N, C-alpha and C positions, 0 to 999 in steps of 0.2 A: 420654295425655301422660306422659312419663317425666321425672322430676326428675334433675338432675345428681347424681352420687354425690358426697357430701361427702368431702373429702380428710382424713378423721379416722379413726384406727384404731377408734374407738368407734361409728362410724356403722353402722347396720344397715339395709339396704334391706329394707323390709317387704313390698312388693308393687307393685301397679300405681300408680306415681306417688307413693309415699310412703315414708318411712323413719322411723327413730326412733333415739334415743340408746341404745346397747347397755349403757351404765352405769346406765340407769334415771333419768338426770337429766332435767329438764324435764318431770316428771310422766309420763314415758313416752309423751308425745304426739309426733307427727311434729316433728322438730327442724330441718327445713331452714332455717328462718329464725332459729333461736336458736343453732345451733352456733357461729356466728362469735363470739358473745359468751362462749362457754364457755372456761374456762382450759385445757381439754384440746385445743382446736382448734389445729392446727398453724399457726404464723405463718410466712409466707414473707418473708424479708428482701429488701431491695432488691438486694443482691448476688446472691442466688439468682435473683431475677427477671431480672436483667441477663444471667445466664449462659445464658438460653434463646437468646440470639443466639450463633451459632457463631463461633469465631475466624475461620473462612474468610469468613463474611458481614461481619464487622467489617473484615477485611483488604480485601475488595472495596470496601466503602463508603468506607474511608479513602483507598484509591488513587483512587477515582472523584472524591472531593472534592478531593484534592490536584491531580489533573489539571484539574478544572474551575477551580480557583483560578489555576492556571498559564495556562490559556487566557484567562481573563478579564483577567489582568494583561497578557499580551502583546497582546491585542486593544486594550487601552488604550494600548499603546506602551511599557509599563514593562518594562525589561530585555529588549527585543525584539531578537532576532538579525537581522542582515541576511540577504538571500537567499543571499549567498555563504557566510556562516557556517552557515546551515541546510544547504546542499548539502554543505559539507565534513563536517559531522556525519553526514548521511545516507549519504555515500559510505563512511564507516567502517562504518556499520551494514550497508550493502549487501555489504561484504566482511568481515562480522563474524568475527574470529579464533576466536571460540568457537562459531560456528554457531547463535547464539541467535535471530537475527532470524526473524520469521514474515512470510512474503510473502503479499501479496494483490493481485490485479489487476496483476501485473508489477512491483511495487515493494515495498520493505520496509514493513511495517505496524506490528508491535509487537515489543517486546523480550521474547520468551517469550510465554506465554499472556496474552491481553488482561486487564488489570486484576487480574492475579494475581501478587503478589510471590512469587518462589521463593527469597528470601534465607533463609528459615527452613529450607527443604529443602536448602540448601547449593548451589543453582544460581546465585544472584545476580541473576537477571533481575528486571526491574521491572514488566513487563506494560504499559508505557506505549505510547500511540499515538505512534510515532516522529516523524511529521511535525509533531505538536503539541509534543512535548517538545523537539525540536531548535530550535524557534523561541524558547524561553525561555533566556536567557543564564544564569540561575541554576540550570538543570538540568544534570546531568552523566550520562555513561554510567556505569552501576553498576560497570563494570569499569575505568573510567578511560581508555578508548580514544579518546574524542573529543578534538579539538584544544582546547587551553586557551583560554578566553576571558579577555581582559584588559580592564581598565577603559578602556584606550586604544582598544580596538576597539568599545566600546559607543557607540551614538549618543548625542549630547548633547541632541538634540531629541526630542520625542515623535513617533514615527512613526505616521502614519495607516494603519490596516489597509486 
């Protein structure tokens, strides 16, 4: 059995499954269980622990949550676009002036790579699933190319999915 190496510059791995404090602390005995209480043991702050999640992973998670919230809202009929409004939006995507639409099975699928916002890279795409995004009146094309939704066009009653 091999012990995990203690993340302390004073840890000295002694052999098969044991180690000791190189400073001679803890009476020179194996210090696997006592290092964490030592003043020399490095402390990992919460911010350092959070940094183990890459910015790309955070971006994907944020976009996925945002999309899920939008789908839930429109499924409940909140700010749900009519079929005509959805088609008008998707027609713009089908003829995307910037060529950003990703096609799948003969129709537009996403705006750029799925769930990957390219705004930071200067491309401006959102990565959303367009058939879902187009249904939500609160959503907009990241380039401003969709027809504007006005409150007069919004249904006054809850629409059943």
